[in-house]
C-alpha positions in Angstrom: 23.7 109.3 75.3 23.6 105.8 76.8 25.0 102.9 75.0 28.2 104.9 73.7 31.8 103.8 75.3 33.8 106.6 76.3 37.7 105.6 76.4 40.9 107.5 76.7 42.1 107.2 73.2 45.4 108.3 73.7 45.6 105.2 76.2 44.1 102.8 73.8 46.5 104.2 71.0 49.5 103.3 73.4 48.1 99.9 73.9 47.5 99.1 70.0 51.3 100.7 69.1 52.7 98.2 71.6 50.5 95.5 70.2 51.6 96.2 66.4 55.3 96.8 67.8 55.1 93.0 69.4 53.1 91.3 66.5 53.1 93.2 63.7 50.1 94.4 61.3 49.5 90.9 59.8 49.5 88.7 63.1 47.5 91.1 64.9 44.3 90.0 64.9 40.7 91.7 65.3 40.5 89.6 68.6 43.8 91.1 69.6 42.8 94.5 68.8 39.7 94.1 71.0 41.6 92.4 74.0 44.3 94.9 74.5 41.5 98.3 73.9 39.0 96.8 75.9 36.4 97.7 73.0 34.5 95.9 71.0 35.0 95.4 67.3 32.1 98.1 66.1 33.6 100.6 68.9 37.1 100.3 67.3 35.4 100.5 63.8 33.7 103.9 64.7 36.4 105.5 66.5 39.4 104.3 64.1 38.3 102.8 61.2 39.6 99.7 59.7 42.8 97.8 61.0 44.8 99.5 58.3 43.5 102.9 59.3 44.3 102.2 62.9 47.7 100.7 61.8 48.4 104.0 60.0 47.1 106.3 62.9 49.5 104.7 65.6 52.1 104.8 62.5 51.9 108.8 62.4 51.5 109.1 66.0 54.8 106.7 66.3 56.7 109.2 63.7 55.7 112.4 65.4 56.5 111.1 68.7 59.9 109.9 67.6 60.6 113.1 65.7 60.0 115.0 68.8 61.9 112.8 71.6 64.8 113.0 68.8 64.6 116.7 68.3 64.5 117.3 72.1 67.4 114.9 72.8 69.5 116.5 70.3 68.2 120.3 71.6 69.3 119.4 75.4 72.9 118.3 74.7 75.4 121.1 75.1 77.0 120.7 71.7 76.0 119.1 68.4 78.3 116.2 68.6 77.4 115.5 72.3 73.6 115.6 71.2 74.5 112.9 68.9 76.4 110.7 70.9 73.6 110.8 73.6 71.2 109.8 70.9 73.6 106.6 69.7 74.3 105.7 73.4 70.7 106.0 74.8 69.4 103.9 71.5 72.0 101.0 72.1 70.8 101.0 75.8 67.4 101.2 75.0 67.5 98.2 72.7 68.3 96.0 75.5 66.4 97.3 78.0 63.6 94.7 78.0 64.0 90.8 78.4 62.7 90.3 74.8 63.2 93.1 72.9 60.7 93.3 69.9 62.1 96.0 67.8 61.4 99.4 67.1 58.0 99.7 65.9 59.1 102.0 62.9 61.7 99.6 61.8 59.6 96.7 62.0 57.1 98.5 60.1 59.8 98.9 57.5 60.6 95.4 57.4 56.9 94.3 57.4 55.0 96.8 55.8 57.1 99.3 53.4 57.3 97.3 50.2 53.5 96.4 50.1 51.5 99.1 51.6 51.9 102.6 49.6 50.7 104.4 52.7 53.3 103.2 54.9 56.0 103.1 52.5 55.3 106.9 51.7 55.0 108.0 55.6 58.6 106.0 56.4 60.0 107.3 53.4 59.2 110.8 54.5 60.3 109.9 58.1 63.9 108.9 56.9 64.1 112.0 54.9 63.0 113.9 58.3 65.7 112.1 60.5 68.3 112.6 57.9 67.8 116.5 58.0 67.3 116.4 61.6 71.1 114.9 62.1 72.5 117.0 58.8 71.5 119.9 60.7 73.2 118.8 64.0 76.1 117.9 61.8 76.2 121.4 60.2 76.4 122.9 63.5 79.0 120.4 64.9 80.9 121.6 61.6 80.4 125.2 63.3 81.2 124.4 66.9 84.7 122.7 65.2 83.7 119.0 65.9 83.1 117.5 62.8 85.1 118.6 59.7 83.9 120.9 57.6 85.5 118.9 54.4 82.9 116.1 55.4 79.6 115.6 53.7 76.8 116.3 56.3 73.8 114.5 54.6 76.0 111.5 53.7 77.3 111.0 57.2 73.5 111.8 58.7 72.3 108.9 56.4 74.8 106.6 58.0 73.6 107.8 61.4 69.9 107.0 60.8 70.6 103.8 58.9 73.1 102.7 61.9 70.7 103.6 64.3 67.8 101.5 62.6 70.3 98.7 62.0 70.8 98.5 65.9 67.5 98.4 66.5 67.0 95.4 64.0 69.9 93.7 65.3 68.6 93.9 69.0 65.6 91.6 68.0 68.1 88.5 67.4 68.7 89.7 70.5 71.9 91.0 70.9 73.8 92.1 74.0 74.6 95.5 75.7 78.3 94.9 74.8 77.8 94.1 71.5 75.1 97.4 70.8 77.7 99.8 72.9 80.4 98.5 70.4 78.3 99.2 67.3 77.3 102.4 68.7 80.9 103.8 69.2 82.0 102.4 65.9 79.2 104.7 64.0 80.3 107.3 66.3 83.8 107.2 65.1 82.6 107.7 61.6 82.4 111.5 62.8 86.0 111.8 63.6 
């Protein structure tokens, strides 16, 4: 059918995610969306709905990708504790890997939209609970491996890990230097001993 613009949906969503990560929902204009996607307003609306629907779509996708990466990183480590160490240390490096760190899209969404957008609040609450469950599973495994005290509360410690990771990501926006974030990651890991 002529007149229908074909495009790579995943590539468009990658560019939109980066735009929202850099600018946030409010500051990202429709003109910005048209520019980064190469699509006109009508094509954007036809393909993704309005700006809010597009934001929710890329947030859902980011949450899925983030959980999959977390699970893969933890699964790839020889022990549960080494997996947790890898996640924290990798996050500290990632936060300082670009000259101007714009923060984690999920952290940015939390600070910008969670208190005023029910859809975002619900999604992020579910993601937080999911990340806590993943880390709790790792900590229970670490208890079985003898690397984390069986007298410690795995769920409370898992919450601490998730909040620590999000805190590092937000701190990096200031920006924080690598030594500072490495030190924070190591201090968070001390909670496990």
